[in-house]
C-alpha positions as CSV (number, residue, x, y, z in Angstrom):
1,M,35.5,72.3,-7.2
2,S,32.7,74.6,-7.2
3,P,33.4,78.2,-6.9
4,R,30.6,80.9,-6.4
5,W,31.0,84.6,-7.0
6,P,27.9,86.7,-6.8
7,I,28.7,90.4,-6.9
8,S,26.3,93.1,-5.6
9,I,26.5,96.5,-7.5
10,I,29.8,95.8,-9.3
11,G,29.2,94.1,-12.7
12,F,32.3,94.6,-14.8
13,F,33.8,91.2,-16.0
14,G,37.5,90.8,-16.6
15,F,38.5,92.2,-13.5
16,V,40.3,90.5,-10.6
17,F,38.9,90.9,-7.0
18,I,41.4,90.0,-4.2
19,A,41.1,90.6,-0.4
20,L,43.8,90.0,2.2
21,G,45.3,91.1,5.4
22,E,47.2,94.4,5.4
23,D,49.2,93.5,8.4
24,Q,51.5,90.9,7.2
25,T,51.5,89.6,10.8
26,Q,47.8,88.6,10.9
27,P,45.7,86.1,9.4
28,I,45.0,86.4,5.7
29,I,42.3,85.4,3.5
30,R,42.7,86.3,-0.2
31,S,40.4,85.3,-3.2
32,M,40.4,86.3,-6.8
33,I,38.6,85.9,-9.9
34,G,40.0,87.8,-13.2
35,G,39.1,87.5,-16.9
36,M,42.0,86.4,-19.4
37,F,42.3,88.1,-22.4
38,F,44.4,87.1,-25.4
39,D,44.1,83.3,-24.6
40,S,42.4,81.2,-27.0
41,D,41.8,78.4,-24.4
42,H,41.0,80.1,-21.2
43,S,38.2,82.5,-20.1
44,Y,39.0,83.4,-16.4
45,V,41.1,82.4,-13.4
46,A,40.0,81.8,-9.7
47,E,42.4,81.9,-7.2
48,S,42.4,81.8,-3.1
49,E,44.9,81.9,-0.4
50,V,44.8,81.3,3.4
51,K,47.4,82.3,5.8
52,L,47.0,81.6,9.4
53,P,49.8,82.5,12.0
54,L,50.4,79.5,14.5
55,L,53.3,80.9,16.7
56,R,55.1,84.2,16.7
57,R,58.0,84.8,19.2
58,E,60.2,87.5,17.6
59,P,62.3,87.0,15.6
60,F,60.6,83.8,14.8
61,S,57.2,82.9,13.5
62,L,55.6,80.1,12.3
63,S,52.4,79.7,10.1
64,Y,50.1,77.6,8.0
65,R,49.5,78.7,4.1
66,Y,46.8,77.2,1.7
67,H,47.2,78.4,-1.9
68,E,44.8,77.3,-4.7
69,I,44.5,78.2,-8.3
70,T,41.8,77.2,-10.8
71,P,42.0,78.0,-14.6
72,V,38.7,77.8,-16.3
73,L,38.3,76.9,-19.9
74,K,36.3,78.8,-22.7
75,R,34.8,75.6,-23.8
76,E,31.5,75.1,-22.0
77,S,33.1,77.1,-18.9
78,Q,34.8,74.0,-17.9
79,T,37.4,74.0,-15.3
80,Q,40.6,72.9,-16.2
81,L,42.1,71.8,-13.1
82,L,42.7,72.6,-9.2
83,F,46.0,73.6,-8.1
84,S,46.5,73.2,-4.5
85,R,49.3,74.0,-2.0
86,Y,49.7,73.1,1.7
87,N,52.5,74.4,3.8
88,L,53.9,75.1,7.1
89,E,56.1,78.2,6.9
90,A,59.0,79.0,9.4
91,D,60.3,82.6,9.3
92,L,63.5,83.9,11.2
93,T,64.4,87.6,10.9
94,L,68.1,88.1,10.8
95,S,68.0,91.8,10.2
96,D,66.0,94.7,8.9
97,P,66.0,93.8,5.3
98,V,66.3,90.0,5.3
99,R,64.3,87.0,7.0
100,L,65.1,83.2,6.4
101,I,62.2,81.0,5.2
102,A,61.7,77.4,5.5
103,I,58.8,75.4,4.0
104,G,57.5,72.1,4.3
105,G,54.1,70.5,2.9
106,Y,52.4,69.1,0.1
107,R,51.2,70.2,-3.4
108,T,48.6,68.8,-6.0
109,T,46.8,69.2,-9.1
110,S,43.7,67.6,-9.7
111,L,42.1,67.6,-13.2
112,E,38.8,68.6,-13.4
113,D,37.9,68.3,-17.2
114,R,38.9,64.5,-17.1
115,P,40.2,62.1,-14.7
116,G,43.6,62.3,-13.2
117,S,45.8,64.0,-10.7
118,F,49.4,64.4,-9.6
119,N,51.1,65.5,-6.4
120,A,54.3,65.4,-4.2
121,Y,55.5,66.4,-0.5
122,E,57.8,69.5,-0.9
123,F,60.6,71.0,1.4
124,G,62.5,74.4,0.6
125,L,64.7,77.2,2.1
126,G,64.9,80.7,0.8
127,V,65.1,84.5,2.0
128,G,62.8,87.4,1.7
129,S,61.7,90.6,3.1
130,P,60.7,90.7,6.9
131,L,57.0,90.4,7.9
132,R,55.8,93.8,8.8
133,R,52.9,95.6,10.6
134,E,53.1,98.2,7.8
135,L,53.9,97.5,4.0
136,P,57.5,98.2,2.9
137,A,58.4,99.8,-0.3
138,L,59.7,96.5,-1.7
139,E,58.3,93.2,-0.7
140,W,60.2,90.0,-2.1
141,S,60.9,86.2,-1.6
142,A,63.2,83.8,-3.4
143,L,62.8,80.1,-2.7
144,V,64.2,76.8,-3.9
145,G,63.4,73.2,-2.8
146,G,62.9,69.7,-3.9
147,Y,60.0,67.0,-4.2
148,V,59.6,63.8,-2.0
149,S,57.5,60.8,-3.2
150,P,56.2,62.3,-6.3
151,E,52.9,60.5,-7.8
152,R,52.5,60.6,-11.7
153,L,55.0,63.6,-11.8
154,N,58.4,63.7,-13.6
155,S,59.6,66.5,-11.4
156,D,62.4,66.6,-8.8
157,W,62.8,70.4,-7.5
158,W,61.2,73.7,-7.6
159,A,61.8,77.5,-7.3
160,D,59.6,80.5,-6.7
161,L,60.4,84.2,-6.9
162,H,57.9,86.9,-5.9
163,A,58.6,90.7,-5.9
164,N,56.3,93.7,-5.4
165,W,58.0,97.2,-5.7
166,R,56.1,100.4,-5.0
167,I,58.1,102.9,-7.1
168,F,56.4,106.3,-7.1
169,Q,54.3,107.6,-3.8
170,F,51.6,110.4,-4.7
171,E,50.2,113.0,-2.2
172,E,47.2,111.8,0.0
173,R,43.7,112.2,-1.3
174,R,40.0,112.0,0.1
175,F,36.8,109.9,-0.7
176,L,33.6,110.7,1.4
177,D,35.1,110.2,4.9
178,T,38.3,108.1,3.9
179,A,41.6,109.3,3.0
180,F,43.7,107.4,0.6
181,K,47.2,107.7,-0.9
182,P,48.1,106.0,-4.1
183,S,51.3,104.7,-5.3
184,L,52.4,103.2,-8.6
185,G,54.9,100.1,-8.9
186,L,55.4,96.8,-10.4
187,A,54.7,93.1,-9.3
188,L,56.6,89.8,-10.7
189,D,56.0,86.3,-9.6
190,I,57.8,83.4,-10.9
191,E,56.8,79.7,-10.0
192,S,58.7,76.8,-11.5
193,S,59.2,73.3,-11.5
194,N,61.6,71.2,-13.6
195,E,60.1,68.4,-15.9
196,G,62.8,65.8,-16.6
197,G,66.0,68.0,-17.6
198,H,63.5,71.0,-18.6
199,F,62.9,74.2,-16.6
200,R,59.3,74.9,-16.5
201,A,57.7,78.1,-15.0
202,M,54.6,80.1,-14.7
203,Y,55.6,83.9,-15.1
204,K,53.1,86.9,-14.0
205,F,54.3,90.4,-14.3
206,G,53.0,93.9,-14.8
207,P,52.3,97.3,-13.4
208,V,50.4,98.2,-10.1
209,L,48.4,101.2,-9.0
210,E,47.8,100.9,-5.4
211,L,45.4,102.9,-3.3
212,M,46.4,102.9,0.5
213,S,43.0,103.3,2.3
214,G,42.8,105.5,5.7
215,N,40.8,102.5,7.1
216,G,43.9,100.4,7.2
217,N,43.0,98.6,3.7
218,R,44.2,99.0,0.1
219,A,43.2,98.4,-3.5
220,R,45.6,97.5,-6.2
221,F,44.9,97.9,-10.1
222,H,47.0,95.9,-12.2
223,A,47.4,94.4,-15.7
224,R,49.5,91.3,-15.3
225,Y,50.5,89.3,-18.3
226,Y,50.5,85.2,-17.4
227,V,52.8,83.1,-19.3
228,N,52.7,79.4,-18.3
229,D,55.9,77.8,-20.2
230,G,54.8,74.2,-19.2
231,N,54.9,74.3,-15.3
232,P,53.6,70.7,-14.9
233,F,51.3,71.6,-12.1
234,F,49.4,74.1,-14.6
235,E,49.6,71.5,-17.4
236,N,49.8,72.6,-20.8
237,R,51.2,75.9,-22.1
238,Y,49.3,79.2,-22.4
239,S,49.4,83.0,-21.9
240,G,47.2,85.8,-21.7
241,L,46.6,89.1,-20.1
242,L,44.8,89.4,-16.7
243,V,43.4,93.0,-16.1
244,G,42.4,93.4,-12.1
245,V,41.8,95.1,-9.0
246,E,42.8,93.7,-5.5
247,V,40.9,94.3,-2.4
248,N,43.3,94.3,0.6
249,A,41.9,94.4,4.1
250,S,43.4,94.8,7.6
251,L,42.1,92.0,9.9
252,D,42.7,94.3,13.1
253,E,40.4,92.9,15.5
254,D,38.8,96.3,16.6
255,T,38.4,97.2,13.0
256,L,36.7,93.9,12.3
257,F,34.1,93.9,15.4
258,D,33.3,97.3,15.8
259,A,33.2,98.1,11.9
260,R,29.3,98.1,11.7
261,S,28.9,101.0,14.3
262,Q,32.4,102.8,13.9
263,R,33.7,102.3,10.3
264,Q,34.3,105.3,8.1
265,T,32.4,105.4,4.7
266,G,34.5,105.4,1.6
267,W,37.1,102.7,0.4
268,L,37.2,99.3,1.7
269,P,35.3,99.6,4.8
270,L,35.3,95.7,5.8
271,V,36.4,92.4,4.5
272,W,36.2,89.1,6.4
273,G,36.4,85.6,5.6
274,Q,36.1,81.8,6.8
275,Y,38.5,78.5,6.2
276,D,36.9,75.1,6.9
277,V,38.7,71.7,6.4
278,G,37.6,68.0,7.4
279,A,38.8,64.5,6.3
280,G,37.4,61.1,6.3
281,N,38.5,57.7,5.2
282,D,38.2,58.2,1.6
283,R,38.3,61.8,0.9
284,A,39.1,65.3,2.3
285,L,37.0,68.6,2.1
286,Q,37.7,72.0,2.5
287,R,36.0,75.4,2.0
288,T,37.2,79.1,1.7
289,E,34.8,81.9,1.9
290,L,35.4,85.4,1.4
291,N,33.1,88.7,2.0
292,A,34.1,92.1,1.0
293,E,32.6,95.7,1.5
294,I,34.2,97.3,-1.2
295,H,33.1,100.7,-1.8
296,D,30.4,103.3,-0.5
297,F,28.5,105.8,-2.1
298,S,25.2,107.6,-2.1
299,V,21.9,107.5,-4.3
300,A,19.2,110.0,-3.4
301,D,20.7,110.4,-0.1
302,H,20.5,106.7,0.5
303,P,23.8,105.1,1.4
304,I,24.7,102.1,-0.7
305,T,27.6,99.7,-0.2
306,A,29.1,97.4,-3.0
307,I,29.8,93.8,-1.8
308,L,31.8,91.0,-3.0
309,W,31.1,87.5,-2.0
310,Y,33.0,84.4,-3.1
311,E,33.1,80.7,-1.9
312,S,35.2,78.0,-3.1
313,R,34.6,74.2,-2.0
314,Q,36.7,71.3,-2.8
315,E,36.3,67.4,-2.5
316,Q,39.3,65.1,-3.1
317,R,39.5,61.6,-3.4
318,P,42.4,59.2,-4.4
319,A,43.0,58.2,-7.8
320,S,42.5,54.6,-9.0
321,G,42.7,52.4,-11.9
322,I,44.7,53.8,-14.9
323,V,44.8,57.1,-13.6
324,A,46.6,56.0,-10.5
325,Q,49.0,53.9,-12.7
326,L,50.2,56.4,-15.0
327,T,52.0,59.8,-14.6
328,N,50.4,62.9,-15.4
329,R,52.3,63.1,-18.8
330,E,51.5,59.6,-19.6
331,L,47.9,60.1,-19.0
332,Q,48.0,62.9,-21.4
333,V,49.5,60.7,-24.3
334,F,47.1,58.0,-23.3
335,R,44.1,60.3,-23.7
336,L,45.4,61.9,-27.1
337,A,46.2,58.4,-28.4
338,G,42.6,57.3,-27.6
339,L,41.6,60.3,-29.7
340,A,43.5,58.8,-32.5
341,Q,45.9,61.6,-33.0
342,P,49.3,61.0,-34.6
343,T,52.3,60.8,-32.8
344,R,53.8,64.2,-34.0
345,V,50.7,65.9,-33.3
346,I,50.7,64.7,-30.0
347,A,54.2,65.9,-29.4
348,E,53.2,69.4,-31.0
349,K,50.3,69.7,-28.4
350,L,52.6,68.7,-25.4
351,G,55.4,70.8,-26.6
352,V,57.8,68.0,-26.5
353,S,59.6,65.7,-29.0
354,V,58.5,62.7,-31.2
355,K,61.2,60.7,-29.4
356,T,59.7,61.6,-26.0
357,I,56.2,60.7,-27.0
358,E,57.5,57.3,-28.2
359,T,59.2,56.9,-24.8
360,H,56.1,57.6,-22.8
361,R,54.2,55.3,-25.1
362,E,56.4,52.4,-24.3
363,N,56.0,52.9,-20.5
364,I,52.3,52.9,-20.8
365,K,52.3,49.6,-22.7
366,N,54.5,48.2,-19.9
367,K,52.6,49.5,-17.2
368,L,49.1,48.6,-18.8
369,D,50.6,45.1,-20.1
370,L,50.0,46.0,-23.7
371,D,51.7,44.3,-26.7
372,S,51.4,46.8,-29.3
373,H,50.5,50.4,-30.4
374,A,47.2,49.3,-31.8
375,E,46.3,47.6,-28.4
376,L,47.2,50.9,-26.5
377,V,44.9,52.9,-29.0
378,A,42.2,50.6,-28.5
379,R,42.5,50.6,-24.8
380,A,42.7,54.2,-24.4
381,A,39.7,54.7,-26.8
382,Q,37.8,52.5,-24.6
383,W,38.8,54.4,-21.5
384,L,37.7,57.5,-22.9
385,R,34.2,56.0,-23.6
386,E,34.0,54.9,-20.0
387,N,34.8,58.2,-18.8
388,D,32.5,60.2,-20.9
389,G,35.4,61.4,-22.9
390,A,37.7,62.1,-20.0
């Protein structure tokens, strides 16, 4: 993966930039980059999401959703992994406060700092707030589901909870030609999967200050605490504070195409994006692009616009060799064994018991046809040398 995020005018590192559709029934492109604080391993996180409505016949709708998350390590600014989720989502609105949700698709994590990947097909059911053309005071959804044909993954089920509550609404204000209305609330996201008999989750929670723009757009300033309690798709455990600002834009057709000649000056005049996919015999390619005009102001009577541009490209190939034979956890144990790490140290690093590491080690020996622990260590060390430290 090679994300790029040049920023014009705006230059404060450590903030999160997100752009998505204000109208929940319209296409959404969302991109984020944010600095991590109080995390010894990660410097920042990049995130993108695309939602494309395919069919809408009230009260039913069908859409395609793609979501990716990329944590980046402090060590040499190395990307740790690329988590990707591809889903078809069906929604049926039952009443004003509730809709039924059914999803089916595929999720995968490709390790970027060393060889390895793991994936599974998924299905799930849940409930949530209805999709609206205007944002409600409370947005929420709760889903549970299972995995089918997991590869190199010791997980059977998953559960997600998302909530955004706008608690306090303030009086309308103006900036240049744009009216905006602030609100203050809370956001919570929990994304979990089991790992054997253990519950593992990624938690994100914190306050949100939201500015609703007169151009049909919004900005959200938040300080969210991230805690990964071993969700297998995000690998090792970590936690940190992500301070951010989201940019949200209406994808109304007239607003987009007439913006150059008719848009108001002020907050968030225009956001647009592009999503491309392609596949061949031995690889798949995809590209997400976001362009956002965030903020207008005047310098010496000359109008200036702050612009954010973000691009993410991925190329995925099937795993082969040792990587294809071992599960993700076995690959972690194999790599650490090749670094001559003692069993107890490996257990501490992975947050599991010594007995669990010994079980993984026996499975590795059986899969690779090795007779002893010494052979396993030698094979792992050779593999590390051949893969530049993996």
